[in-house]
C-alpha positions as a Python dict, from the first residue, in 0.01 Angstrom:
ca = {
    (1, 'M'): (0, 0, 0),
    (2, 'K'): (-276, 214, 153),
    (3, 'T'): (-356, 362, -188),
    (4, 'L'): (-378, 12, -339),
    (5, 'F'): (-609, -100, -59),
    (6, 'L'): (-841, 198, -113),
    (7, 'F'): (-842, 133, -489),
    (8, 'L'): (-939, -233, -440),
    (9, 'L'): (-1209, -138, -190),
    (10, 'L'): (-1353, 120, -429),
    (11, 'S'): (-1344, -131, -718),
    (12, 'L'): (-1524, -398, -518),
    (13, 'S'): (-1787, -147, -408),
    (14, 'T'): (-1844, -41, -769),
    (15, 'I'): (-1878, -402, -887),
    (16, 'A'): (-2126, -478, -609),
    (17, 'A'): (-2333, -172, -696),
    (18, 'V'): (-2343, -263, -1066),
    (19, 'A'): (-2438, -622, -985),
    (20, 'Q'): (-2723, -501, -764),
    (21, 'V'): (-2856, -271, -1037),
    (22, 'N'): (-2836, -545, -1301),
    (23, 'S'): (-2979, -828, -1091),
    (24, 'D'): (-3339, -739, -1177),
    (25, 'S'): (-3267, -727, -1549),
    (26, 'T'): (-3076, -1058, -1561),
    (27, 'H'): (-3388, -1273, -1540),
    (28, 'K'): (-3561, -1061, -1803),
    (29, 'N'): (-3265, -1095, -2040),
    (30, 'E'): (-3260, -1473, -1995),
    (31, 'Q'): (-3629, -1487, -2081),
    (32, 'Q'): (-3573, -1285, -2399),
    (33, 'R'): (-3284, -1503, -2519),
    (34, 'R'): (-3480, -1800, -2648),
    (35, 'V'): (-3235, -1914, -2918),
    (36, 'T'): (-2930, -2118, -2815),
    (37, 'I'): (-2632, -2272, -2988),
    (38, 'G'): (-2421, -2543, -2834),
    (39, 'V'): (-2205, -2851, -2860),
    (40, 'N'): (-2283, -3196, -2720),
    (41, 'V'): (-2037, -3476, -2648),
    (42, 'N'): (-2192, -3821, -2643),
    (43, 'T'): (-2079, -4149, -2488),
    (44, 'I'): (-2356, -4357, -2650),
    (45, 'S'): (-2234, -4606, -2911),
    (46, 'F'): (-2485, -4617, -3198),
    (47, 'H'): (-2477, -4909, -3443),
    (48, 'I'): (-2591, -4883, -3806),
    (49, 'Y'): (-2676, -5217, -3966),
    (50, 'Y'): (-2578, -5217, -4334),
    (51, 'E'): (-2829, -5395, -4561),
    (52, 'A'): (-2566, -5514, -4809),
    (53, 'D'): (-2358, -5657, -4521),
    (54, 'K'): (-2037, -5668, -4726),
    (55, 'T'): (-1805, -5630, -4426),
    (56, 'P'): (-1654, -5958, -4293),
    (57, 'G'): (-1808, -6080, -3970),
    (58, 'A'): (-1492, -6039, -3764),
    (59, 'V'): (-1479, -5665, -3838),
    (60, 'R'): (-1656, -5407, -3623),
    (61, 'A'): (-1856, -5192, -3865),
    (62, 'G'): (-2124, -4924, -3843),
    (63, 'Y'): (-2047, -4809, -3488),
    (64, 'F'): (-2009, -4442, -3400),
    (65, 'V'): (-2016, -4207, -3100),
    (66, 'P'): (-2125, -3861, -3219),
    (67, 'V'): (-2014, -3512, -3128),
    (68, 'S'): (-2278, -3263, -3240),
    (69, 'L'): (-2343, -2893, -3295),
    (70, 'N'): (-2693, -2785, -3195),
    (71, 'V'): (-2942, -2502, -3234),
    (72, 'G'): (-3223, -2478, -2980),
    (73, 'Y'): (-3535, -2271, -2929),
    (74, 'Q'): (-3708, -2218, -2593),
    (75, 'L'): (-4070, -2260, -2702),
    (76, 'T'): (-4215, -2200, -2354),
    (77, 'D'): (-4077, -2179, -2000),
    (78, 'R'): (-4087, -2560, -1983),
    (79, 'I'): (-4046, -2679, -2342),
    (80, 'K'): (-3734, -2654, -2558),
    (81, 'L'): (-3687, -2785, -2913),
    (82, 'Q'): (-3342, -2860, -3051),
    (83, 'A'): (-3188, -2976, -3380),
    (84, 'G'): (-2833, -3098, -3417),
    (85, 'L'): (-2579, -3222, -3669),
    (86, 'G'): (-2337, -3484, -3544),
    (87, 'L'): (-2022, -3656, -3667),
    (88, 'G'): (-1867, -3971, -3527),
    (89, 'G'): (-1674, -4281, -3619),
    (90, 'D'): (-1475, -4584, -3518),
    (91, 'T'): (-1162, -4778, -3614),
    (92, 'H'): (-1094, -5147, -3575),
    (93, 'E'): (-817, -5392, -3661),
    (94, 'V'): (-835, -5769, -3632),
    (95, 'T'): (-649, -6068, -3774),
    (96, 'E'): (-807, -6405, -3852),
    (97, 'Q'): (-623, -6733, -3901),
    (98, 'L'): (-816, -6927, -4166),
    (99, 'Q'): (-748, -7255, -4346),
    (100, 'N'): (-631, -7075, -4658),
    (101, 'G'): (-405, -6832, -4471),
    (102, 'E'): (-408, -6518, -4260),
    (103, 'H'): (-655, -6233, -4313),
    (104, 'N'): (-583, -5893, -4162),
    (105, 'Y'): (-865, -5635, -4153),
    (106, 'R'): (-832, -5263, -4081),
    (107, 'S'): (-1164, -5079, -4085),
    (108, 'R'): (-1269, -4716, -4045),
    (109, 'T'): (-1629, -4602, -3996),
    (110, 'V'): (-1747, -4244, -4052),
    (111, 'A'): (-2108, -4154, -3970),
    (112, 'F'): (-2325, -3844, -3989),
    (113, 'A'): (-2631, -3798, -3768),
    (114, 'V'): (-2915, -3546, -3753),
    (115, 'S'): (-3095, -3522, -3419),
    (116, 'V'): (-3431, -3366, -3336),
    (117, 'S'): (-3489, -3337, -2960),
    (118, 'G'): (-3759, -3218, -2725),
    (119, 'Y'): (-3688, -3112, -2366),
    (120, 'L'): (-3957, -3086, -2099),
    (121, 'T'): (-3863, -2925, -1766),
    (122, 'L'): (-4012, -3139, -1489),
    (123, 'L'): (-3899, -2937, -1187),
    (124, 'N'): (-3655, -2663, -1093),
    (125, 'L'): (-3457, -2754, -781),
    (126, 'Y'): (-3394, -2447, -567),
    (127, 'K'): (-3481, -2240, -879),
    (128, 'K'): (-3123, -2300, -996),
    (129, 'L'): (-3113, -2659, -1122),
    (130, 'P'): (-3378, -2740, -1386),
    (131, 'V'): (-3443, -3114, -1421),
    (132, 'Y'): (-3582, -3222, -1759),
    (133, 'G'): (-3698, -3520, -1958),
    (134, 'I'): (-3565, -3559, -2312),
    (135, 'L'): (-3676, -3750, -2620),
    (136, 'A'): (-3463, -3751, -2937),
    (137, 'I'): (-3500, -3901, -3285),
    (138, 'V'): (-3163, -3960, -3455),
    (139, 'P'): (-3141, -4057, -3824),
    (140, 'A'): (-2785, -4154, -3918),
    (141, 'Y'): (-2586, -4252, -4226),
    (142, 'G'): (-2253, -4432, -4209),
    (143, 'V'): (-1974, -4561, -4433),
    (144, 'T'): (-1726, -4832, -4334),
    (145, 'T'): (-1410, -4888, -4538),
    (146, 'T'): (-1213, -5206, -4467),
    (147, 'H'): (-858, -5265, -4593),
    (148, 'V'): (-794, -5638, -4626),
    (149, 'T'): (-457, -5814, -4649),
    (150, 'E'): (-466, -6185, -4730),
    (151, 'T'): (-144, -6378, -4675),
    (152, 'D'): (-83, -6741, -4772),
    (153, 'D'): (187, -6961, -4927),
    (154, 'E'): (155, -6776, -5258),
    (155, 'G'): (212, -6429, -5109),
    (156, 'S'): (-3, -6133, -5006),
    (157, 'R'): (-301, -5965, -5169),
    (158, 'N'): (-459, -5633, -5073),
    (159, 'Y'): (-806, -5505, -5149),
    (160, 'I'): (-1073, -5275, -5005),
    (161, 'I'): (-1433, -5347, -4903),
    (162, 'A'): (-1675, -5051, -4877),
    (163, 'D'): (-2009, -5076, -4699),
    (164, 'S'): (-2269, -4810, -4619),
    (165, 'G'): (-2623, -4764, -4493),
    (166, 'S'): (-2858, -4576, -4264),
    (167, 'D'): (-3078, -4631, -3958),
    (168, 'V'): (-3307, -4423, -3738),
    (169, 'F'): (-3266, -4430, -3360),
    (170, 'A'): (-3476, -4311, -3067),
    (171, 'I'): (-3336, -4229, -2723),
    (172, 'A'): (-3502, -4095, -2408),
    (173, 'G'): (-3378, -3998, -2065),
    (174, 'L'): (-3346, -3744, -1786),
    (175, 'G'): (-3102, -3462, -1724),
    (176, 'F'): (-3034, -3128, -1564),
    (177, 'N'): (-2901, -2785, -1660),
    (178, 'Y'): (-2646, -2587, -1459),
    (179, 'K'): (-2565, -2220, -1497),
    (180, 'V'): (-2213, -2111, -1588),
    (181, 'S'): (-2284, -1743, -1657),
    (182, 'E'): (-2574, -1523, -1761),
    (183, 'R'): (-2561, -1654, -2118),
    (184, 'I'): (-2380, -1987, -2084),
    (185, 'Y'): (-2516, -2304, -1927),
    (186, 'G'): (-2424, -2670, -1933),
    (187, 'N'): (-2635, -2983, -1934),
    (188, 'V'): (-2591, -3348, -1839),
    (189, 'S'): (-2829, -3616, -1971),
    (190, 'Y'): (-2864, -3986, -1887),
    (191, 'F'): (-3045, -4198, -2147),
    (192, 'F'): (-3216, -4502, -1997),
    (193, 'Y'): (-3401, -4588, -2321),
    (194, 'K'): (-3218, -4651, -2651),
    (195, 'T'): (-3350, -4834, -2955),
    (196, 'N'): (-3290, -4876, -3328),
    (197, 'L'): (-3624, -4806, -3498),
    (198, 'T'): (-3527, -4942, -3840),
    (199, 'G'): (-3277, -5216, -3759),
    (200, 'P'): (-3199, -5492, -3508),
    (201, 'N'): (-3135, -5433, -3137),
    (202, 'S'): (-2888, -5698, -3027),
    (203, 'T'): (-2848, -5762, -2655),
    (204, 'F'): (-2485, -5854, -2723),
    (205, 'Y'): (-2368, -5613, -2995),
    (206, 'D'): (-2566, -5296, -2922),
    (207, 'W'): (-2594, -5027, -2653),
    (208, 'D'): (-2329, -5194, -2433),
    (209, 'Y'): (-2596, -5420, -2285),
    (210, 'G'): (-2327, -5680, -2228),
    (211, 'Y'): (-2158, -5454, -1971),
    (212, 'P'): (-2399, -5396, -1681),
    (213, 'G'): (-2326, -5159, -1396),
    (214, 'A'): (-2093, -4861, -1415),
    (215, 'R'): (-1988, -4911, -1779),
    (216, 'S'): (-2350, -4923, -1895),
    (217, 'F'): (-2420, -4599, -1706),
    (218, 'I'): (-2112, -4421, -1840),
    (219, 'K'): (-2197, -4530, -2196),
    (220, 'S'): (-2543, -4369, -2168),
    (221, 'L'): (-2443, -4006, -2105),
    (222, 'E'): (-2445, -3681, -2298),
    (223, 'L'): (-2260, -3366, -2189),
    (224, 'G'): (-2338, -3029, -2341),
    (225, 'M'): (-2246, -2661, -2327),
    (226, 'N'): (-2487, -2397, -2459),
    (227, 'Y'): (-2485, -2025, -2532),
    (228, 'R'): (-2793, -1801, -2533),
    (229, 'L'): (-2794, -1565, -2830),
}
C-alpha cells in the first residue's frame, strides 16, 4: 500500500511538472492551429418552396433540419470563416377524406445544403469564453417524394409524385465557444434572424413563428464540436 501511494504521488508530481512546462506553449500552439474541422447539429427547420408545386397541399414538403460537416479557417484573432456541407430531411404521412374517396399521402424529403459562415468575436469573457456574432448564407436543394394511395368504391390506386427545387437562406445570431481540450472546442449559437432570400417567408409555415416562447428558442439553436488541425 505504501509503495502504491508513493507511486501515485510520484506520478502526480510528474504530470504537474509536465503541465507547468507545457503551459507556455499551449497558447502558442492554439494560435498556430488556424484550420478546424467540425460537425454541427441544427434545430432550425428550413423550408424550400418548390416552383413546380406538384405536392398536394395537405403534405408537408421541402422541410429539413441539417446536420453538417465543416471546415474553418481562423483569419485573424477575431474573425473566422467557415464552409460546410449539410444533409437533412423530413417524413410526413396524412390522410384526407375527399368526396371521391380517401387519399393517403406518405412523403419523404431529402435536402442538401452548403453553408458559408463568418464569425466575429465580440468579447472574451474571463479569457475563456469567447462570445461571437455569426452570419451565414445557406443555399439548399431538396427533393420530396410522395407515395399516394387513392381508395374509393372502385378499389385502390397507387402512384408517386416527385417535386424538387432550391432556395437560398440567410441566418444571423450570437453564440459562444467553450474549451474541451487543447485542440477540441464546442460552440453554441442562437439565431435570432432567419429569412428565405429567394422564396416566401410565411409567418405560419416557416421558422416556427407560430410557436412563440421556449419552442421558438429551442428551434433556433446550433450545437457544434470542432477540432484544431
